[in-house]
C-alpha positions in Angstrom: -0.2 -0.4 0.0 1.6 3.5 -1.2 0.8 6.7 1.4 1.2 10.3 0.0 3.3 12.6 2.0 0.3 14.6 3.3 -0.2 15.5 6.9 -3.8 16.0 8.0 -4.8 18.4 10.5 -8.0 19.1 12.5 -9.4 22.7 12.8 -8.0 24.6 15.8 -4.8 26.7 16.8 -1.6 24.9 16.2 0.1 26.6 19.3 3.8 27.2 19.2 5.2 24.0 18.5 2.4 23.1 16.1 3.5 26.2 14.2 7.4 24.8 13.8 6.2 21.0 13.1 3.7 22.4 10.2 6.4 24.7 8.9 9.0 21.7 8.9 7.0 19.3 7.3 6.2 22.1 4.3 9.8 22.3 4.1 10.1 18.4 3.6 7.8 18.6 0.6 5.0 17.2 2.9 1.2 19.0 1.8 -0.4 20.0 4.7 -4.2 19.3 4.6 -7.0 20.3 7.2 -9.5 18.0 8.0 -11.9 19.7 8.3 -11.8 22.1 5.1 -10.2 19.5 2.6 -13.2 19.3 0.0 -11.5 18.1 -3.1 -11.5 14.7 -4.6 -7.4 13.7 -4.1 -7.5 15.2 -0.7 -10.6 13.0 0.4 -9.2 10.0 -1.2 -5.8 10.4 0.6 -7.2 11.0 4.0 -9.2 7.5 3.6 -6.1 6.2 2.0 -3.7 7.9 5.5 -6.7 6.5 7.9 -7.2 2.7 6.3 -3.1 2.1 6.3 -2.9 3.4 10.4 -5.6 1.3 11.2 -3.9 -1.4 9.1 -0.5 -1.2 11.1 -1.8 -1.3 14.4 -4.0 -4.2 14.3 -2.7 -6.2 11.2 0.4 -4.8 10.5 3.9 -3.9 11.8 3.0 -1.9 15.2 0.6 -5.5 15.4 3.5 -7.7 15.5 5.7 -5.4 17.8 3.0 -5.2 20.6 2.2 -9.1 20.2 6.2 -10.0 20.7 6.3 -7.7 23.4 3.6 -9.2 25.4 4.8 -12.7 24.5 8.6 -12.2 25.7 6.6 -10.9 29.5 4.2 -13.6 29.5 1.5 -12.4 28.1 -1.4 -14.5 26.1 -2.1 -12.3 23.3 -1.8 -13.5 20.1 -1.5 -11.6 16.5 -5.4 -13.1 15.8 -6.3 -11.8 18.8 -4.9 -8.1 17.3 -6.5 -8.8 14.3 -9.8 -9.4 15.2 -10.2 -6.8 18.2 -13.4 -4.0 17.7 -13.2 -1.4 20.2 -16.3 -0.8 22.0 -17.9 2.9 21.2 -19.6 4.7 24.0 -21.2 8.2 24.4 -19.1 10.5 26.8 -20.6 11.3 30.5 -21.5 14.8 31.2 -22.6 17.0 34.2 -23.2 20.1 34.9 -20.9 22.3 37.2 -22.3 25.6 38.5 -23.0 27.4 34.7 -20.8 25.0 32.8 -21.5 21.6 31.2 -18.8 19.1 31.4 -17.7 16.5 29.5 -15.7 13.5 30.4 -14.7 10.0 29.8 -16.8 7.1 28.6 -19.0 5.0 31.0 -16.4 2.1 31.0 -13.9 4.7 32.2 -13.7 5.1 36.0 -11.9 7.9 35.6 -14.5 10.1 33.8 -17.4 9.2 37.0 -14.5 10.2 39.6 -13.9 13.8 38.0 -17.7 14.2 37.2 -18.6 13.1 41.0 -15.9 15.3 42.7 -17.2 18.4 40.8 -21.0 17.6 41.7 -19.8 17.7 45.7 -17.4 20.3 45.4 -20.0 22.2 43.7 -21.6 22.8 47.1 -19.0 24.6 48.8 -18.4 28.1 48.1 -14.5 27.7 47.0 -13.9 31.7 46.4 -14.1 32.5 50.1 -11.1 30.3 51.1 -9.2 31.6 48.3 -6.9 29.1 45.9 -3.9 28.7 47.6 -5.5 28.1 51.2 -5.8 25.5 53.8 -9.4 25.5 53.6 -9.9 24.8 50.0 -7.4 22.5 49.8 -8.9 20.2 52.7 -12.1 20.4 50.8 -10.5 18.9 47.6 -8.6 16.6 49.5 -11.8 15.3 51.4 -13.4 15.2 47.9 -11.0 13.2 46.4 -10.9 10.8 49.3 -15.0 10.1 49.3 -15.2 9.7 45.8 -12.0 7.2 45.5 -14.7 5.7 48.4 -17.1 4.7 46.1 -14.3 4.3 42.7 -13.1 1.3 44.9 -16.7 0.0 46.1 -18.5 0.1 42.8 -16.7 0.4 39.9 -16.2 -2.1 37.1 -16.5 -2.8 33.4 -20.5 -1.9 33.0 -20.1 -4.8 30.1 -19.8 -7.3 32.7 -21.5 -6.0 36.1 -24.1 -3.8 37.1 -22.7 -0.6 38.9 -24.7 2.5 40.3 -23.7 4.7 37.4 -26.8 7.5 37.5 -26.7 7.4 41.0 -22.9 7.9 41.7 -23.6 11.2 39.6 -26.7 12.1 41.4 -26.9 15.9 42.3 -28.8 14.9 45.4 -26.3 11.8 46.1 -23.5 14.7 46.0 -25.4 16.8 48.6 -25.2 13.9 50.8 -21.9 13.0 50.2 -21.1 17.2 51.0 -22.3 16.3 54.4 -20.0 13.7 55.5 -16.6 16.5 55.2 -15.8 18.3 58.1 -13.6 21.4 57.9 -12.2 20.9 61.8 -10.8 17.3 60.6 -9.8 14.7 58.0 -12.4 11.9 58.0 -12.0 8.3 57.1 -14.5 7.5 54.5 -16.0 4.4 53.4 -18.2 4.6 50.3 -21.8 5.8 50.1 -24.9 4.1 48.9 -25.4 5.7 45.4 -27.9 2.6 44.6 -30.8 4.8 46.4 -29.9 7.3 43.8 -30.7 5.6 40.9 -34.2 6.7 40.2 -34.9 7.9 36.8 -36.4 11.1 38.6 -33.1 12.1 40.0 -31.0 15.4 39.0 -27.8 15.2 37.0 
């Protein structure tokens, strides 16, 4: 398979490093294309060719063989056939509101995404501006919030394709208000997981 020397970019600011990178690519004879505005048949064909080649390399070509070899050298069981037959799962991202902002985070199978949103839901119940971003109170609230959410993560997070988790309850605004009551300004607490299951109802706020 032959690949043209074309570099595909998404729309947006390149930044300092990006501008120098593109400049160097042009010096080397590469044809830089903005993916979102390529509108002629040659560019569109080249883009599809480029994408198909990269997918082939990762799942069936040289990159796949390097991955499998490294796994085998370290006692793993994944084979070239496993990599070639893999199909990624596609999920809609999680989202919640923090004050006037809609925050979009990782997918449902990513515990980190839910961790961020649950943390923000709790922090929304504090007036953090009163304390200032470098104050003891500010960092105390952050650390206590993260400790509580981490307890939930250890207790409930798992692969949603194989087990049921209280996904809605953990992102409930009412649940966040309950967890906020566990945080005390005069001491550090030892947290246990909350009970988000009771907030799984379809009438909850998110």
